[in-house]
C-alpha positions in Angstrom: 17.7 171.1 4.2 18.5 172.4 7.7 16.0 170.0 9.2 17.6 167.1 7.3 21.0 168.2 8.5 19.9 168.2 12.1 18.5 164.7 11.7 21.6 163.4 10.1 23.7 165.0 12.9 22.0 162.8 15.4 23.3 159.7 13.7 26.4 158.0 15.1 29.6 159.0 13.4 30.4 156.3 10.9 33.5 154.3 11.8 36.1 153.4 9.1 34.6 150.0 8.9 31.1 151.4 8.3 32.5 153.8 5.7 34.2 151.0 3.8 31.1 148.7 4.1 28.6 151.2 2.6 31.0 152.0 -0.3 31.7 148.3 -1.0 27.9 147.7 -0.9 27.5 150.4 -3.5 30.1 148.7 -5.7 28.5 145.3 -5.3 25.0 146.5 -6.0 25.8 148.8 -8.9 27.7 145.9 -10.5 25.3 143.3 -9.5 22.3 144.9 -11.0 24.0 144.7 -14.4 24.5 141.0 -13.9 20.9 140.4 -12.9 19.9 142.5 -15.9 21.8 140.1 -18.1 19.9 137.2 -16.6 16.7 138.9 -17.6 18.0 139.3 -21.1 19.3 135.8 -21.7 16.1 134.2 -20.3 14.0 136.3 -22.7 12.2 138.0 -19.7 12.8 141.6 -20.7 9.2 142.2 -21.5 7.9 139.9 -18.8 6.5 143.1 -17.3 5.4 144.9 -20.5 4.7 148.3 -18.9 6.6 150.7 -16.6 6.7 151.6 -13.8 3.8 149.1 -13.3 4.3 145.5 -14.2 1.0 145.4 -16.0 -1.5 148.2 -16.5 -3.3 148.6 -13.1 -0.9 146.3 -11.2 2.6 146.7 -9.8 3.0 142.9 -9.6 2.9 140.1 -12.1 -0.5 138.7 -12.9 -1.8 135.7 -14.8 -1.8 136.5 -18.4 -2.2 134.3 -21.5 0.5 136.2 -23.5 3.2 136.5 -20.8 4.9 133.5 -19.1 4.6 133.8 -15.3 8.2 132.8 -14.7 9.5 135.4 -17.0 7.2 138.0 -15.4 8.8 137.2 -12.0 12.3 137.3 -13.3 11.8 140.8 -14.8 9.8 141.9 -11.7 12.6 140.6 -9.3 15.2 142.6 -11.3 13.1 145.7 -10.9 12.8 145.1 -7.2 16.6 144.8 -6.8 16.7 148.4 -7.7 15.4 149.0 -4.2 18.4 147.3 -2.7 20.7 149.4 -4.9 18.8 152.5 -3.7 19.2 151.5 -0.1 23.0 151.1 -0.5 23.1 154.4 -2.3 21.2 156.1 0.5 23.5 154.7 3.1 26.5 156.2 1.3 24.8 159.6 1.3 24.0 159.4 5.0 27.6 158.4 5.9 29.1 161.1 3.7 26.7 163.7 5.0 27.3 162.8 8.6 31.1 163.1 8.0 30.6 166.5 6.3 28.9 167.9 9.4 32.1 167.3 11.4 34.5 167.9 8.5 33.1 170.7 6.2 36.0 170.3 3.7 34.8 166.9 2.6 32.5 168.1 -0.2 34.1 165.9 -2.9 33.1 162.9 -0.8 29.5 164.0 -0.6 29.3 164.7 -4.3 30.5 161.2 -5.1 28.1 159.8 -2.6 25.1 161.7 -4.1 26.1 160.3 -7.5 24.9 156.9 -6.3 21.2 157.7 -5.7 21.3 160.1 -8.7 22.4 157.1 -10.8 19.6 154.9 -9.4 17.1 157.5 -10.5 18.7 157.8 -13.9 18.8 154.1 -14.3 15.2 153.8 -13.5 14.3 156.3 -16.2 16.6 154.5 -18.7 15.0 151.2 -17.7 11.6 152.6 -18.4 12.7 153.9 -21.8 14.1 150.4 -22.5 10.8 148.7 -21.7 8.6 151.3 -23.5 10.7 151.1 -26.7 10.4 147.3 -26.7 14.0 146.6 -25.7 15.6 148.3 -28.7 19.3 147.3 -28.6 20.7 150.8 -28.2 18.5 151.5 -25.1 19.8 148.2 -23.5 23.3 149.4 -24.4 22.8 152.7 -22.6 21.3 150.9 -19.6 24.4 148.8 -19.3 26.9 151.6 -20.0 25.3 153.7 -17.3 25.9 150.9 -14.8 29.6 150.8 -15.8 30.0 154.5 -15.0 28.3 154.0 -11.7 30.6 151.1 -10.8 33.6 153.3 -11.6 32.2 156.2 -9.4 31.5 153.7 -6.6 35.1 152.7 -6.6 36.2 156.4 -6.5 33.8 156.8 -3.5 35.4 153.9 -1.7 38.8 155.5 -2.0 37.4 158.9 -1.2 36.3 157.7 2.2 39.9 156.8 3.0 41.8 159.6 1.5 42.1 163.4 1.8 40.7 166.2 -0.4 44.0 167.7 -1.6 44.5 168.1 -5.3 45.8 164.8 -6.6 49.5 164.3 -6.7 50.4 161.6 -9.1 52.7 158.7 -7.9 53.7 158.1 -11.5 55.5 160.0 -14.2 53.7 162.1 -16.8 54.2 159.3 -19.3 52.7 156.8 -16.8 49.7 159.1 -16.2 49.2 159.4 -20.0 49.3 155.6 -20.3 46.7 155.3 -17.5 44.4 157.7 -19.3 44.9 155.6 -22.5 44.1 152.5 -20.5 40.8 153.9 -19.3 39.9 155.1 -22.8 40.6 151.6 -24.1 38.4 150.1 -21.4 35.6 152.4 -22.4 36.0 151.4 -26.1 35.9 147.7 -25.1 32.7 148.2 -23.2 31.0 150.1 -25.9 32.0 147.6 -28.5 30.7 144.8 -26.3 27.2 146.4 -26.3 27.2 146.2 -30.1 28.0 142.5 -30.0 25.2 142.1 -27.6 22.9 144.2 -29.8 23.5 141.9 -32.7 23.5 138.7 -30.7 20.8 136.1 -30.0 19.9 137.3 -26.5 17.7 140.4 -26.9 15.5 140.0 -23.8 12.5 139.0 -25.9 12.1 136.9 -29.1 10.4 139.7 -30.9 13.1 142.3 -30.1 14.7 143.9 -33.2 18.4 143.2 -33.3 21.3 145.4 -34.5 21.6 144.6 -38.2 25.3 144.1 -38.5 27.5 141.0 -38.8 28.1 139.7 -35.3 31.4 138.1 -36.4 32.8 141.5 -37.4 31.5 143.1 -34.2 33.0 140.4 -32.1 36.4 140.8 -33.9 36.3 144.5 -33.2 35.4 143.9 -29.6 38.3 141.4 -29.2 40.7 143.7 -31.0 40.0 146.5 -28.6 40.6 144.2 -25.7 44.0 143.4 -27.3 44.6 147.2 -27.5 43.7 147.4 -23.8 46.2 144.7 -22.9 48.9 146.3 -25.1 48.5 149.6 -23.2 48.6 147.7 -19.9 51.8 146.0 -21.0 53.3 149.3 -22.0 52.4 150.8 -18.6 54.1 147.9 -16.9 57.2 148.3 -19.1 57.4 152.0 -18.3 57.1 151.3 -14.6 59.9 148.8 -14.7 62.1 151.6 -16.1 60.8 154.5 -14.1 59.9 152.7 -10.9 56.6 152.4 -9.1 55.4 151.7 -5.5 54.7 148.1 -4.5 51.1 149.0 -4.0 50.7 150.0 -7.6 52.3 146.7 -8.7 49.7 144.7 -6.7 46.9 146.6 -8.3 48.5 146.2 -11.7 48.8 142.4 -11.3 45.1 142.3 -10.3 44.1 144.1 -13.5 46.1 141.5 -15.6 44.4 138.6 -13.9 40.9 139.9 -14.4 41.6 141.1 -18.0 43.1 137.8 -19.1 40.3 135.8 -17.5 37.7 138.1 -19.2 39.4 137.6 -22.5 39.5 133.8 -22.2 35.8 133.8 -21.1 34.8 135.9 -24.0 36.6 133.6 -26.5 35.0 130.5 -25.0 31.6 132.2 -25.0 31.9 133.0 -28.7 33.3 129.6 -29.6 30.4 127.8 -27.9 27.7 129.9 -29.5 27.1 132.4 -26.7 25.4 130.1 -24.1 23.2 131.9 -21.6 25.2 131.2 -18.4 28.4 132.5 -19.9 26.8 135.8 -20.9 26.1 136.6 -17.3 29.6 135.6 -16.2 31.0 137.8 -19.0 28.9 140.8 -17.6 30.3 140.0 -14.2 33.8 140.0 -15.6 33.2 143.4 -17.2 32.2 144.8 -13.8 35.3 143.2 -12.1 37.6 144.7 -14.8 36.1 148.1 -14.2 36.7 147.8 -10.5 40.3 146.6 -11.0 41.1 149.4 -13.5 39.5 152.1 -11.3 41.4 150.8 -8.3 44.7 151.0 -10.2 43.7 154.6 -11.2 43.0 155.6 -7.6 46.2 154.0 -6.4 48.3 156.0 -8.9 47.5 159.3 -7.2 47.7 160.7 -3.6 45.2 163.1 -2.2 46.8 163.5 1.2 45.9 161.9 4.5 42.3 161.2 5.4 40.9 163.8 7.8 37.6 162.2 8.7 38.3 158.8 10.1 37.1 160.1 13.5 34.7 163.0 14.6 36.1 166.4 14.7 38.0 167.3 17.9 35.7 168.9 20.5 32.5 168.1 18.5 29.4 167.7 20.7 27.7 164.4 21.0 25.2 163.7 18.2 22.2 163.5 20.6 23.0 167.0 21.9 23.2 168.7 18.5 20.5 171.0 17.5 
């Protein structure tokens, strides 16, 4: 570890622009892998590579096979390879946070959030392997997606952590406002979980032979939609409370963004259901879910203050990286 620290210390100190860039890259890649996963599912390519971690026994790459369509093999294989891009973005987050920690030892929360990114990549790899080895059982696909939602949330926290201090959070809202924010996050979680059950019972299982959740999809879709209504009601209650109690302009901007994304996602979901769940709209709906997580997490972060950032520049009097031992 000491050797690694000495190597990291030789890296240039990351500017604020670099810090923001690596965190945004983590958000985009963590959310994007969920979207590409939905493409695998709606094209029926989930078992294009029937083994894991190899594509076929004895080969990491797609091969000509009478039982597996070549195009579907490459769709699944490409999605697996995108994990490497997610891993690179995660590694860059760790390097940036670690380099900052060497000059600012108090920034341990930042480093913990950064390490959550590669840890999530490893966990997702294992879950993905389980998904393939169990033949795309619906609940393994659900876990795979929900893990991505958690990582998107953590990536947003990481982005904010790069540009805030490490003091205990001081809430910019009243206790009632904070309770409503907690309820909003809980409602979002319920919407996402319910959405995975609709997917589990729906027509796009990733492979024609995949067993589906044996439950009426109409009922599951109604529950999913009802929970989105609950989310919107909590959001409306939060806005009403802020109108009475007052809230900073920054919070109102974040609040408006949540409304825009949530309403767009609701309309998209309704259209998708009415049209019989066409493949393209499924992937757009997954993208909308990622955007709603980003918007809600941003609102959460904006509602508390952790003090001024202390690591936008190297520590005063720190030696040049090339001279560090």
